[in-house]
N, C-alpha and C positions, 0 to 999 in steps of 0.2 A: 548784792552779788559778791562772790569771792572767787579767787583762783589761788591755789597753793601747789607748789611743786612737791612731788612724792618721788623718792628714790626707788626706782623699779629694780628688777633683776639686773645684776652686773652694772649698777649705776645708771641704768637707762632712765632718762628724765620722763616722768609722767606728770600730767597736770590735772588736778582735781578741781572742778568748778561747780558752783551751785549758787542758789539764792535762798537766803534765810528770810522767812516772812516778817519776823519782828525780832529785834535784838536790843538789849539794854545792857549796860555795863556799869559796875561800880568797883573802883579799884582794879584789882586783877581778877575779878569774877565776871563772867558773862552769863546772861540769862537769855535764852532764845525760845521763841514760840514758833511752831509750825502748824498751820491750820490744815486739817484734812476734811474732805467731803467723801460721801459714799461709805462703802463698807457695809458689813452686815451686823445686825443687832445680836446675832448668835456668836460673834467672835468673843472669845474669852480674854481676860486681861493678859494671860500668858501669850496667846496668839497675837494680840495687838503689840505687845512688847517686842516679840520676835519680828513682826511685820515691819516695824519702823526702825529696828535696831541699826541696820546698816546706814540709813540716812542720818540718824542721830550720831553715829560714829564718825561719819564724814564731816558733818558740821562741827562736831567737837574737835576733831583733828585739825581742821582749818583754824579754828579759834585758838586752840592751844599752841599751835605752831606760830600764831601771830601774837604771842605774848601773854595770853591769859593763863592764870594758874588753875582756874576751876571753871567748869562749864556746867550749867544746869539747863536741861532741855525739856520742854513740855510740848507734846504733840496733842493738839486739841481737835477732837472729832466733833465738828460743829453740828452735824446732823444726827448724832447719836447721843442719847441721854444716859447719864450715870444714875445709880440708884438714888442719889440725893437730888435728882432733877436737873442738875447742872450738866454742862457738856462733858462727855467722856474724855478723859485725859490719860496720857501715858507719859511718865516722867523718867528721865535718865540723868545721871550725874557722872561727870568725868573730871579727872585732875591731871596735872602735868605728868605724873608717874604712869599714866595710861598711854602716852604717846607711842612708845614702841609697839605695844599690843594693837593699838588702833591702826598704825601703819601696816603691820603685818596682816591684819584682817582685811584692810582695804586692798592691799596688793593681791592677797589670795582670791579676792572676788573680782579683780579687774578683768573686764572682758578681753579676750584675745591673748592673755598671758599664759 
């Protein structure tokens, strides 16, 4: 579980919280895994990337704000198979230079703002 403060409009404090399924770290790099169930076999790679992007951005923002320089995120669809027979995955990569853009995206999607 995590909770991180986000500066909202006019300095309004907002709190982003969530729970990462699996997290490993080495040095200043974090590797996270989020397991997904359900979904449709017809979803394209592009649709899957867009579908999980905000969640990946929130997780990366929290980790980057907590001192990691790089975050690699893998979303694993345990019930859907990739063409190689393994589980279908969607991969994201973020680094510290992404923090301002991640924060802007998170604030722009914040309910009620």
